[in-house]
C-alpha positions in Angstrom: -13.1 20.2 -24.7 -12.2 19.8 -21.0 -9.0 21.3 -19.6 -5.9 19.1 -19.5 -3.5 19.0 -16.6 -0.1 17.4 -17.1 1.2 15.4 -14.0 4.8 14.4 -13.7 5.1 11.3 -11.5 7.5 8.5 -10.4 5.6 5.6 -8.9 2.0 5.8 -7.7 1.5 7.6 -4.3 -1.4 8.0 -2.0 -1.0 11.8 -2.5 -1.7 11.4 -6.2 -4.2 8.4 -6.2 -6.3 9.7 -3.3 -5.5 13.4 -3.4 -4.4 15.4 -6.5 -5.8 13.1 -9.3 -9.4 13.1 -7.8 -9.0 16.8 -7.3 -8.3 17.2 -11.1 -11.3 15.0 -11.9 -13.5 17.3 -9.7 -12.4 20.2 -11.7 -13.5 18.4 -14.9 -10.0 18.0 -16.1 -8.3 15.3 -18.2 -4.9 14.3 -16.8 -1.9 13.4 -18.9 0.3 11.6 -16.6 4.0 11.4 -17.6 6.0 8.7 -15.8 8.8 6.2 -16.3 6.6 3.4 -14.8 3.5 3.5 -17.1 2.3 -0.1 -16.4 2.4 0.4 -12.6 0.2 3.4 -13.0 -2.2 1.8 -15.4 -2.6 -1.1 -13.0 -3.1 1.3 -10.0 -6.0 3.1 -11.7 -7.6 0.1 -13.5 -11.2 -0.4 -12.4 -11.3 2.9 -10.6 -13.0 6.2 -11.6 -9.6 7.6 -12.4 -9.1 5.2 -15.3 -11.3 7.2 -17.7 -9.8 10.5 -16.7 -6.1 9.7 -16.6 -3.9 9.1 -19.8 -0.6 7.5 -18.9 2.3 8.4 -21.2 5.7 6.7 -20.8 8.4 9.3 -20.3 11.8 9.7 -18.6 10.4 12.5 -16.4 13.7 13.2 -14.7 14.7 15.0 -17.9 12.5 18.1 -18.4 13.4 18.0 -22.1 11.8 14.6 -22.5 8.8 15.8 -20.6 8.4 18.8 -23.0 8.8 16.5 -26.0 6.0 14.2 -24.6 3.7 17.2 -24.3 4.4 18.6 -27.7 1.1 19.4 -29.4 -0.9 19.1 -26.2 -2.8 22.1 -24.8 -2.4 21.9 -21.1 -3.8 24.3 -18.5 -1.3 23.4 -15.8 1.8 21.3 -15.1 2.1 19.7 -11.6 3.9 17.2 -9.6 3.6 15.8 -6.1 7.0 14.1 -6.3 10.0 15.2 -4.2 12.2 14.2 -7.1 10.5 16.2 -9.9 9.8 19.7 -8.6 12.6 21.3 -10.6 11.7 19.5 -13.8 8.0 20.4 -13.4 9.0 24.0 -12.8 11.1 24.1 -16.0 8.3 22.6 -18.0 5.8 25.0 -16.7 8.1 28.0 -17.4 8.9 26.9 -20.9 5.1 26.5 -21.7 4.3 29.9 -20.0 2.2 28.4 -17.3 2.1 29.2 -13.5 4.7 27.3 -11.5 7.4 27.3 -9.0 10.8 29.1 -9.8 12.9 26.2 -10.9 15.9 27.7 -9.1 14.0 27.6 -5.8 12.9 24.1 -6.4 16.6 23.0 -6.8 17.8 25.2 -4.0 15.6 23.4 -1.5 16.0 20.0 -3.0 19.8 20.2 -2.8 20.4 20.2 1.0 23.9 21.7 0.7 22.5 24.6 -1.5 19.8 25.1 1.1 22.3 25.5 3.9 24.6 27.8 2.0 21.7 30.0 1.0 20.3 30.4 4.4 23.8 31.2 5.9 24.4 33.8 3.1 21.0 35.3 3.9 21.9 35.6 7.6 19.0 33.5 8.6 20.7 30.4 10.0 24.2 29.1 9.8 24.7 25.3 10.2 28.1 23.7 10.1 28.1 21.4 7.1 30.2 20.0 4.2 29.7 18.0 1.1 31.5 14.7 0.4 31.6 13.8 -3.2 32.1 10.1 -4.2 35.9 10.3 -4.2 36.4 12.8 -1.4 38.2 11.6 1.8 36.6 12.3 5.1 38.4 15.5 6.3 40.6 15.1 9.3 39.8 18.5 10.7 37.7 18.5 13.9 34.0 18.1 13.5 31.2 19.2 15.8 30.2 15.6 16.7 27.6 14.3 16.8 26.9 14.9 13.1 24.3 13.8 10.7 25.1 12.1 7.3 22.5 12.2 4.5 22.4 12.1 0.8 22.4 15.5 -0.7 19.1 15.0 -2.5 17.7 12.2 -0.5 14.2 11.5 0.8 12.2 9.5 3.3 15.1 9.3 5.9 16.9 7.0 3.6 20.5 6.7 4.5 20.2 9.3 7.1 22.3 8.5 10.2 23.6 10.2 13.4 27.4 9.6 13.9 28.9 10.1 17.3 32.6 10.0 16.4 35.1 9.6 13.6 34.9 5.8 13.5 31.1 5.9 13.2 31.3 8.5 10.5 33.8 6.5 8.4 31.7 3.4 8.7 28.5 5.2 7.8 30.0 7.0 4.8 31.5 3.8 3.5 28.2 1.9 3.9 26.2 4.6 2.0 28.7 4.8 -0.8 28.4 1.0 -1.4 24.6 1.4 -1.6 24.7 4.6 -3.5 27.7 4.8 -5.8 28.2 8.3 -7.2 26.0 10.0 -4.6 27.0 13.3 -3.0 26.6 13.3 0.7 26.2 16.1 3.2 27.6 16.0 6.7 26.2 18.6 9.1 26.0 19.3 12.7 23.2 17.6 14.6 20.4 20.1 15.6 18.7 19.2 18.8 15.1 19.9 19.6 11.5 18.8 19.0 10.8 17.8 15.5 8.0 19.6 14.0 6.5 20.3 10.5 4.8 23.3 9.0 2.4 23.0 6.1 1.9 26.0 3.8 0.1 26.9 0.6 0.8 30.0 -1.5 0.0 31.5 -4.9 3.1 33.8 -5.2 1.3 36.7 -3.6 -0.1 35.3 -0.4 0.7 32.4 1.7 -1.5 30.4 4.2 -0.4 28.2 7.1 -2.4 25.0 7.1 -1.1 23.8 10.5 1.7 21.4 11.3 2.6 18.1 12.9 4.7 17.0 15.8 6.9 14.0 14.9 8.1 11.3 17.1 11.2 9.5 15.9 12.3 5.9 16.6 15.6 5.2 18.3 18.7 7.0 17.1 21.1 6.8 15.3 18.4 6.5 12.6 15.6 8.9 11.9 12.4 6.9 11.4 9.2 8.6 11.8 6.9 6.5 14.0 4.2 8.7 15.2 2.7 12.1 14.2 0.3 14.4 16.1 -1.5 17.2 14.4 -0.9 20.8 15.7 -3.7 23.0 14.4 -2.3 26.2 15.9 1.5 26.2 16.0 3.3 28.8 18.2 3.1 32.1 16.1 6.7 33.1 17.1 8.0 29.7 15.8 5.9 30.0 12.6 7.3 33.5 12.0 10.8 32.1 12.2 10.0 29.3 9.8 8.4 31.7 7.3 11.3 34.0 7.5 13.6 31.1 6.4 11.1 30.1 3.6 11.1 33.7 2.4 14.9 33.8 2.3 14.9 30.6 0.2 12.2 32.0 -2.1 9.6 29.5 -1.2 6.0 30.9 -1.7 4.2 29.2 -4.6 2.1 26.1 -4.3 2.1 23.6 -1.4 5.1 23.0 0.8 6.1 20.7 3.7 8.9 22.1 5.9 10.5 20.0 8.7 12.4 21.9 11.5 13.4 21.4 15.1 12.4 23.8 18.0 15.1 24.2 20.7 14.8 26.8 23.4 12.3 28.8 21.4 14.5 28.8 18.2 13.3 27.1 15.0 16.0 25.7 12.7 15.2 24.0 9.4 15.9 20.4 8.8 14.8 20.3 5.2 12.2 21.9 2.9 10.1 19.5 0.7 8.5 21.6 -1.9 5.3 19.5 -2.1 2.6 18.2 0.1 3.4 16.3 3.3 3.2 12.6 2.5 2.8 9.3 4.5 -1.0 9.9 4.4 -0.9 13.1 6.6 -2.0 15.0 3.6 -5.1 12.8 3.3 -6.2 13.8 6.7 -5.6 17.5 6.4 -8.7 18.5 4.4 -11.0 17.1 7.0 -8.9 18.3 10.0 -9.0 21.9 8.9 -12.0 21.9 6.6 -10.0 23.2 3.6 -9.9 21.5 0.3 -6.1 21.7 0.0 -5.7 19.4 -3.0 -8.2 21.4 -5.1 -6.6 24.7 -4.0 -3.1 23.5 -4.7 -4.1 22.4 -8.2 -6.0 25.7 -8.7 -2.8 27.7 -8.0 -1.0 25.9 -10.7 -4.0 26.7 -13.1 -3.4 30.3 -12.4 -6.1 30.9 -9.7 -5.5 33.2 -6.8 -6.0 31.9 -3.2 -8.6 33.7 -1.2 -7.2 36.5 1.0 -8.4 34.7 4.1 -8.4 30.9 4.5 -10.4 30.2 7.7 -9.3 26.8 9.1 -10.8 24.7 11.9 -8.6 24.5 14.9 -10.5 22.1 17.0 -9.4 18.9 15.1 -7.0 16.5 16.7 -5.2 13.6 15.0 -2.6 10.8 15.3 -0.8 8.8 12.7 0.9 5.6 13.9 3.4 3.9 11.5 3.9 0.1 12.1 7.5 -0.6 11.2 9.2 -3.8 10.4 11.9 -4.5 13.1 13.5 -7.4 11.2 14.0 -8.5 7.6 11.8 -11.4 6.4 8.3 -12.2 5.0 5.2 -10.5 6.2 2.9 -13.4 7.2 0.2 -11.7 9.4 -1.3 -8.3 9.3 -4.7 -6.7 9.2 -6.3 -5.5 6.0 -7.7 -2.1 5.4 -10.0 -0.8 8.1 -12.5 2.1 8.3 -14.5 2.7 11.4 -15.8 5.2 13.9 -15.2 4.5 17.6 -15.9 6.7 20.6 -16.3 9.8 18.3 -13.0 9.0 16.6 -12.6 8.3 12.9 -10.0 5.6 12.3 -8.5 4.4 9.1 -5.9 1.7 8.6 -4.1 1.1 5.4 -1.5 -1.7 4.8 1.6 -0.5 3.0 3.1 -4.0 2.4 1.2 -7.0 1.1 1.2 -10.3 2.9 3.8 -12.7 1.5 6.2 -10.0 0.5 9.9 -10.4 1.7 11.9 -7.4 2.4 15.0 -6.3 4.2 15.0 -3.7 6.9 16.3 -0.5 5.7 16.0 1.6 8.9 14.0 4.2 6.9 10.3 5.0 6.3 10.5 2.2 3.6 10.1 -0.2 6.5 6.5 0.8 7.2 4.1 -2.1 7.2 1.0 0.0 7.5 -0.3 3.2 8.8 -3.1 4.0 11.3 -4.7 7.5 11.0 -7.2 8.8 13.4 -8.9 12.1 14.0 -11.5 13.5 16.4 -12.0 16.4 18.8 -10.2 15.1 21.8 -6.6 14.1 21.7 -6.8 11.6 24.6 -9.7 9.8 22.9 -7.8 9.7 19.5 -4.7 8.4 21.2 -6.7 5.7 23.0 -8.5 4.5 19.9 -5.2 4.2 18.0 -3.4 2.4 20.9 -6.4 0.0 21.2 -6.4 -0.8 17.4 -2.6 -1.5 17.5 -3.0 -3.8 20.6 -5.8 -5.7 19.1 -3.9 -6.6 15.8 -0.7 -8.4 14.9 2.0 -7.7 12.4 4.2 -10.8 12.1 7.3 -11.2 10.1 8.8 -14.6 9.5 
């Protein structure tokens, strides 16, 4: 009987359908996929090679007890999740079953942005002014280090993250988020200036490898919408050392991790730690960029396999991702379909993220992406030119 891997998931993601699930199939494993959205997953895999390897089981996965109940009687070799929302639950399930996994305390420590700040400050690594606002808390009248950033304590995808320049803007922002998210706890923290970067790491609890990073270009403030990413195959060693010190202080070292930080005057300061692979299709480019099977290795770690002592990675790869964002609410009436081609030595792929005919409101988050262009090659100028040419030759129209 082939090995079974349990995967906890929310809705289908590119990371799962094009990354981790195919990696499980390559291992010869059968996947038990636990999700609260079973029909959406079954529809996503129907007619694909994944259909015969993935058994979808309905489960309220945000409760680790229900996930354990759903797995009762099953012999699984690993428990894994690529979801930002399910890392603590996955770690608890793996721990209960005696399988390799992340420390559930660490998973919650980095998911909860207030806890992360408190822990880093207590460890003497970095102190950032911040406070929590529970649903009924008034906004403190004490002076704040404006500008400040407001964000949900356990939020993702830049959703409801906003820069506030003064008390009036802060009050308006908090009231608006509370209407959309009744019951949510918010974090207000000082704005950290600098260039926005990422660091991608993979560890097995004993050793940790740096896979590279991305330089992120944001849209216009006060919102934090990622519009463009460039791959950085060899980040500054001094900056990397600072980020790794912070990750060590938090206890992060098992599995794949995506860390966002800013660099200002040589100093790296964490924005957030996402204890999973980088998303938005950046992870789909990494294996080819650095010539490392990151999805296979990440699953292997959860199966109890040690990483190699050395992980030679290519450093000659260059890449750019361009996110086409909706600038207004309405119905998408014109946009290109999927594209795969090679031009001037550059491999380009375009994937639509919203179907024609779909009507949606602008959220001022990554949820507004209409499609993503990803391109890689050996020369950054050529990569940039090919992406710019593709965008100029196509139209994304909202009525």
